[in-house]
C-alpha positions as CSV (number, residue, x, y, z in Angstrom):
1,M,-156.4,44.8,73.8
2,A,-158.0,47.3,76.2
3,G,-161.0,45.0,76.5
4,Q,-158.9,42.1,77.4
5,L,-157.0,44.1,80.1
6,V,-160.3,45.0,81.7
7,V,-161.2,41.4,81.8
8,L,-158.0,40.5,83.4
9,L,-158.2,43.3,85.9
10,L,-161.8,42.4,86.9
11,G,-160.6,38.8,87.4
12,A,-157.8,39.8,89.5
13,V,-160.0,42.0,91.6
14,T,-162.5,39.2,92.1
15,I,-159.8,36.8,93.2
16,V,-158.3,39.3,95.7
17,A,-161.7,40.2,97.1
18,L,-162.8,36.7,97.6
19,T,-159.5,35.6,99.2
20,A,-159.5,38.6,101.6
21,L,-163.0,37.7,102.7
22,I,-162.9,34.0,102.9
23,G,-159.2,33.4,103.8
24,P,-159.3,35.0,107.2
25,M,-162.5,33.1,108.2
26,V,-161.0,29.7,107.2
27,F,-157.8,30.4,109.0
28,H,-159.5,31.7,112.3
29,R,-161.7,28.5,112.3
30,H,-158.7,26.2,111.7
31,L,-156.6,28.1,114.3
32,L,-159.3,27.5,117.1
33,Q,-159.5,23.7,116.0
34,T,-155.8,23.3,116.9
35,D,-156.5,23.9,120.7
36,L,-153.2,25.8,121.0
37,P,-152.7,27.7,124.3
38,V,-153.2,31.3,122.8
39,D,-154.9,34.1,124.3
40,G,-156.9,36.8,122.5
41,E,-154.1,39.2,122.1
42,D,-151.9,36.5,120.4
43,L,-154.8,35.4,118.2
44,V,-155.4,38.9,116.8
45,H,-151.6,39.1,116.2
46,I,-151.6,35.8,114.3
47,E,-154.6,36.7,112.2
48,R,-153.1,40.2,111.5
49,A,-149.9,38.5,110.3
50,Y,-151.8,36.1,108.2
51,R,-153.7,39.0,106.6
52,D,-150.5,40.9,106.0
53,A,-148.8,37.9,104.4
54,L,-151.9,37.3,102.3
55,A,-152.1,40.8,101.2
56,V,-148.4,40.9,100.2
57,S,-148.6,37.6,98.3
58,L,-151.7,38.5,96.6
59,G,-150.3,41.9,95.7
60,V,-146.9,40.7,94.4
61,G,-148.5,37.6,92.5
62,G,-151.2,39.8,91.1
63,A,-148.9,42.4,89.9
64,V,-146.6,39.8,88.4
65,S,-149.5,37.9,86.8
66,L,-151.0,41.1,85.4
67,L,-147.6,42.2,83.9
68,A,-147.2,38.8,82.4
69,A,-150.8,38.8,81.0
70,T,-150.2,42.3,79.7
71,V,-147.0,41.3,77.8
72,V,-148.5,38.2,76.4
73,T,-151.7,39.8,75.4
74,W,-149.9,42.7,73.8
75,S,-147.6,40.4,71.8
76,W,-150.5,38.2,70.8
77,V,-152.7,41.2,69.8
78,R,-149.9,42.8,67.9
79,R,-149.3,39.7,66.0
80,L,-152.9,39.3,65.2
81,R,-153.3,42.9,64.2
82,H,-150.5,42.3,61.7
83,K,-152.2,39.2,60.1
84,L,-155.4,41.2,60.0
85,A,-153.7,44.1,58.5
86,V,-152.5,41.8,55.6
87,L,-156.0,40.6,55.0
88,G,-157.2,44.2,55.1
89,R,-154.6,45.3,52.5
90,A,-155.3,42.2,50.3
91,A,-159.1,43.1,50.4
92,E,-158.5,46.8,49.6
93,L,-156.3,46.0,46.7
94,L,-159.0,43.5,45.4
95,S,-161.6,46.3,45.8
96,R,-159.4,48.6,43.7
97,G,-159.3,46.1,40.8
98,H,-155.8,44.6,41.6
99,Y,-156.9,41.0,41.0
100,G,-153.5,39.7,40.8
101,T,-153.1,40.3,44.6
102,R,-152.2,37.0,46.5
103,V,-152.9,36.3,50.1
104,P,-150.1,34.3,51.8
105,A,-150.7,31.6,54.4
106,L,-151.0,33.5,57.8
107,G,-150.3,30.7,60.4
108,A,-152.6,32.5,62.7
109,G,-155.0,29.8,63.5
110,A,-157.5,27.6,61.6
111,E,-160.2,30.3,61.3
112,L,-157.9,33.1,60.0
113,D,-156.0,30.7,57.8
114,A,-159.4,29.4,56.4
115,L,-160.3,33.2,55.7
116,A,-157.0,33.9,54.1
117,G,-157.3,30.8,51.8
118,A,-160.8,31.8,50.8
119,L,-159.7,35.3,49.9
120,D,-156.7,33.9,47.8
121,D,-159.0,31.7,46.0
122,M,-161.5,34.6,45.5
123,A,-158.5,36.7,44.2
124,G,-157.4,33.9,41.8
125,R,-161.1,33.6,40.2
126,L,-161.4,37.4,39.9
127,D,-158.0,37.5,38.2
128,A,-159.1,34.7,35.8
129,V,-162.4,36.4,35.1
130,E,-160.6,39.7,34.4
131,R,-158.0,38.2,32.2
132,N,-160.9,36.3,30.3
133,R,-162.9,39.7,30.1
134,R,-160.0,41.5,28.7
135,R,-159.1,38.8,26.3
136,L,-162.7,38.5,25.1
137,L,-163.0,42.4,24.5
138,T,-159.7,42.4,22.6
139,D,-160.8,39.1,20.5
140,L,-164.3,40.6,20.0
141,A,-162.8,43.9,18.8
142,H,-160.6,41.9,16.3
143,E,-163.7,39.9,15.0
144,L,-165.7,42.9,14.6
145,R,-163.1,44.9,12.7
146,T,-163.2,43.0,9.5
147,P,-167.0,43.1,8.8
148,I,-167.3,46.6,10.0
149,A,-164.5,47.8,7.7
150,T,-166.1,45.8,4.8
151,L,-169.4,47.5,5.5
152,V,-167.9,50.9,5.6
153,A,-166.0,50.4,2.4
154,H,-168.9,49.3,0.5
155,H,-170.9,52.1,2.0
156,E,-168.6,54.7,0.8
157,A,-168.2,53.0,-2.6
158,I,-172.1,53.1,-3.0
159,A,-172.1,56.7,-2.0
160,D,-169.3,57.7,-4.4
161,G,-171.0,55.7,-7.2
162,I,-168.2,53.3,-7.7
163,I,-170.5,50.3,-7.2
164,E,-174.3,49.9,-7.6
165,L,-176.2,48.9,-4.6
166,E,-177.6,45.8,-6.2
167,D,-173.9,44.7,-6.8
168,A,-173.1,45.3,-3.1
169,L,-176.1,43.6,-1.5
170,P,-174.7,40.1,-1.5
171,V,-171.5,41.5,0.4
172,L,-173.6,43.6,2.8
173,E,-175.9,40.9,3.6
174,A,-173.2,38.5,4.2
175,Q,-171.4,40.8,6.6
176,T,-174.6,41.9,8.5
177,G,-175.4,38.2,8.8
178,R,-171.9,37.5,10.2
179,L,-172.2,40.2,12.8
180,S,-175.7,38.9,13.8
181,R,-174.3,35.4,14.0
182,L,-171.2,36.6,16.1
183,A,-173.7,38.4,18.6
184,E,-175.8,35.3,19.0
185,D,-172.7,33.1,19.4
186,V,-171.2,35.4,22.1
187,D,-174.5,35.4,23.9
188,V,-174.9,31.5,23.8
189,V,-171.3,30.8,25.1
190,S,-171.7,33.3,27.8
191,R,-174.9,31.8,29.0
192,A,-173.6,28.4,28.6
193,E,-170.5,29.1,30.7
194,E,-172.6,30.8,33.5
195,G,-175.1,27.9,33.6
196,R,-178.0,30.0,32.2
197,L,-178.4,28.1,29.0
198,P,-181.7,25.9,29.2
199,V,-181.1,22.2,28.4
200,V,-184.3,20.4,28.1
201,R,-183.5,16.6,28.0
202,R,-185.8,13.8,26.7
203,A,-185.5,10.5,25.3
204,T,-184.1,10.7,21.9
205,A,-183.4,8.2,19.3
206,L,-179.7,8.6,18.7
207,A,-179.5,7.1,15.2
208,G,-182.2,9.2,14.0
209,L,-180.6,12.3,15.3
210,L,-177.3,11.5,13.8
211,E,-178.9,10.6,10.4
212,L,-180.9,14.0,10.4
213,S,-177.7,15.9,11.1
214,I,-175.7,14.2,8.2
215,A,-178.7,14.8,5.9
216,E,-178.6,18.7,6.6
217,W,-175.0,18.9,5.8
218,Q,-174.9,16.5,2.6
219,E,-175.5,19.4,0.2
220,A,-172.7,21.6,1.5
221,Y,-170.2,18.7,1.7
222,A,-171.2,17.7,-1.9
223,S,-170.6,21.3,-3.2
224,S,-167.2,21.1,-1.5
225,A,-166.4,17.6,-3.1
226,V,-166.0,16.2,0.5
227,T,-167.3,12.8,1.3
228,L,-169.6,12.7,4.4
229,H,-171.0,9.4,5.7
230,L,-172.2,7.8,9.0
231,E,-170.9,4.7,10.8
232,L,-173.3,3.2,13.4
233,A,-172.0,0.3,15.7
234,P,-174.8,-2.3,16.2
235,S,-174.8,-1.4,19.8
236,A,-175.7,2.3,19.0
237,E,-178.5,1.5,16.5
238,E,-181.3,1.0,19.2
239,I,-180.1,3.4,21.8
240,D,-182.2,6.3,23.3
241,V,-180.2,9.1,24.9
242,E,-181.5,11.5,27.5
243,V,-180.4,14.8,25.8
244,D,-181.7,18.0,24.4
245,P,-182.0,17.1,20.7
246,Q,-181.9,20.8,19.7
247,R,-178.7,21.5,21.6
248,L,-177.0,18.2,20.4
249,T,-177.9,18.9,16.8
250,Q,-176.3,22.2,17.4
251,V,-173.1,20.5,18.6
252,L,-173.2,18.2,15.7
253,G,-173.6,21.1,13.2
254,N,-170.7,23.0,14.7
255,L,-168.3,20.0,14.4
256,L,-169.5,19.1,10.8
257,G,-169.0,22.8,9.8
258,N,-165.5,22.8,11.4
259,A,-164.6,19.6,9.7
260,L,-165.8,20.8,6.3
261,R,-163.8,24.0,6.7
262,H,-160.6,22.1,7.4
263,T,-160.8,19.4,4.9
264,P,-159.7,19.9,1.3
265,R,-161.6,18.9,-1.8
266,G,-161.7,15.2,-2.3
267,G,-161.4,14.6,1.4
268,H,-163.4,12.4,3.8
269,V,-165.4,13.1,6.9
270,V,-166.7,10.3,9.0
271,V,-169.3,10.4,11.8
272,A,-169.1,7.2,13.9
273,C,-171.1,6.2,17.0
274,S,-170.7,3.5,19.5
275,V,-171.4,2.6,23.1
276,E,-168.6,2.4,25.6
277,G,-169.9,1.3,29.2
278,E,-172.3,3.8,30.4
279,H,-171.5,6.3,27.7
280,V,-172.4,6.9,24.2
281,V,-169.3,7.9,22.1
282,I,-169.7,10.1,18.8
283,T,-166.6,11.0,16.8
284,V,-166.3,13.3,13.8
285,S,-163.1,12.4,11.9
286,D,-161.6,14.1,9.0
287,D,-158.4,13.6,6.9
288,G,-157.8,17.5,6.6
289,E,-155.5,20.1,8.0
290,G,-155.2,18.7,11.5
291,F,-153.4,20.8,14.2
292,T,-150.3,20.7,16.6
293,A,-150.3,19.7,20.2
294,E,-149.8,23.4,21.1
295,D,-152.9,24.3,19.2
296,G,-154.9,21.5,20.6
297,A,-154.4,22.8,24.1
298,H,-156.2,26.0,23.2
299,L,-158.7,24.7,20.5
300,F,-161.8,25.2,22.7
301,E,-160.9,28.7,23.9
302,R,-163.0,31.6,22.5
303,F,-161.7,32.9,19.2
304,Y,-158.7,30.8,19.1
305,R,-157.8,29.5,15.7
306,A,-155.1,26.9,14.9
307,D,-154.5,28.3,11.4
308,H,-154.0,32.1,11.8
309,S,-153.7,32.5,8.0
310,R,-157.2,31.1,7.3
311,S,-159.4,33.8,6.0
312,Q,-162.1,35.2,8.4
313,E,-164.9,34.1,6.0
314,S,-164.0,30.5,6.1
315,S,-163.4,30.3,9.8
316,G,-166.7,31.1,11.3
317,S,-167.1,33.1,14.4
318,G,-164.3,31.6,16.2
319,I,-166.2,30.4,19.2
320,G,-168.2,27.4,17.8
321,L,-166.1,24.8,19.5
322,T,-166.3,26.8,22.8
323,I,-170.0,26.6,22.4
324,S,-170.0,23.0,21.5
325,R,-168.0,22.0,24.6
326,S,-170.1,24.1,26.9
327,L,-173.3,22.3,25.5
328,V,-171.8,18.8,25.9
329,E,-170.8,19.5,29.4
330,A,-174.3,20.8,30.2
331,H,-175.4,17.2,29.4
332,G,-172.9,15.8,31.8
333,G,-170.6,14.8,28.9
334,S,-167.3,15.9,27.5
335,L,-165.8,17.0,24.2
336,D,-162.2,16.6,23.2
337,A,-160.1,16.9,20.1
338,A,-157.0,15.0,18.9
339,S,-154.8,15.1,15.9
340,E,-151.6,13.4,15.0
341,G,-150.3,16.6,13.6
342,P,-150.6,19.1,10.8
343,G,-152.0,17.6,7.5
344,R,-152.9,14.3,9.2
345,G,-156.5,15.2,10.1
346,A,-158.5,15.5,13.4
347,V,-160.9,13.5,15.5
348,L,-163.4,15.3,17.7
349,T,-165.0,13.0,20.4
350,I,-168.4,13.6,22.2
351,R,-169.1,11.5,25.3
352,V,-172.5,11.7,26.8
353,P,-174.1,9.4,29.4
354,R,-176.1,6.7,27.6
355,G,-179.9,6.0,27.8
356,S,-181.8,2.9,27.6
357,A,-181.9,0.5,24.7
358,R,-185.2,0.3,23.0
359,G,-186.6,-3.3,23.1
């Protein structure tokens, strides 16, 4: 505010000085041009009267203008300082980790409103990141608890001579393998969500990729008495897609493993593929457990399981679907899930941009 007052004061002094220097000269010239019968003494008196009137007018006008400018400037600066204080308090709270802080619309001009909006968006993003971080740590601790407890229990049993090392080895290997897979899955999903997961696209024969994925799972399905087969639409038999075959195979493996876990003995899983416009559509359908609409809204979240009573051993790391969606989206596609309800099966649908048909 002091700087603005200095500028106003300098402007006023400049106006007064120029008026005092130029005004009398112009007045004197015009007075001589009137050819009025005035002698030298009258001319001096008239010019003195003009100077006095000019000085009084400039003084009063300048004082009133300066007072008005001071009041307006003080009011504007006071309002601006209040708005800036709101932004400052919000920034300070965010710096202290209070990510739930929200910045209201200031109504203080386009620039400050844009700054407030950007700060509010940043606060919202930080809040979401912090909530996800806390949830991830909580869920991760929950996921680690069971295998660690199993390892500790078997270690104590071996130390006490209750069981032999050879008898405990299968359990120890299974639990350490589970911890290793969990660590790898967490790393993959984190890199995928941050855009750091490399996706190397190349023209890939879609039919061959699907047939290979089916073949890799046939033995596991047969041992669980679940039927698995592939249905290729004629339009999809000669299609090349620009994908990373390793990543898409990983996605299909996650979906097939998920379908197998949730389909009872005697059930059926169908992998179908067709072409719709500019996209290739791959569906993995089962007649197993299904899920509710509420569960469907959270199905792709980390560590979410629709059936909370399902054992840890049968439910995987809990982030396979999260990884799968991230990988499909990295290809410019989408992954969705649908079910008509519990006990009525589920359909997971992959959509990726199509390639060129082989001639």
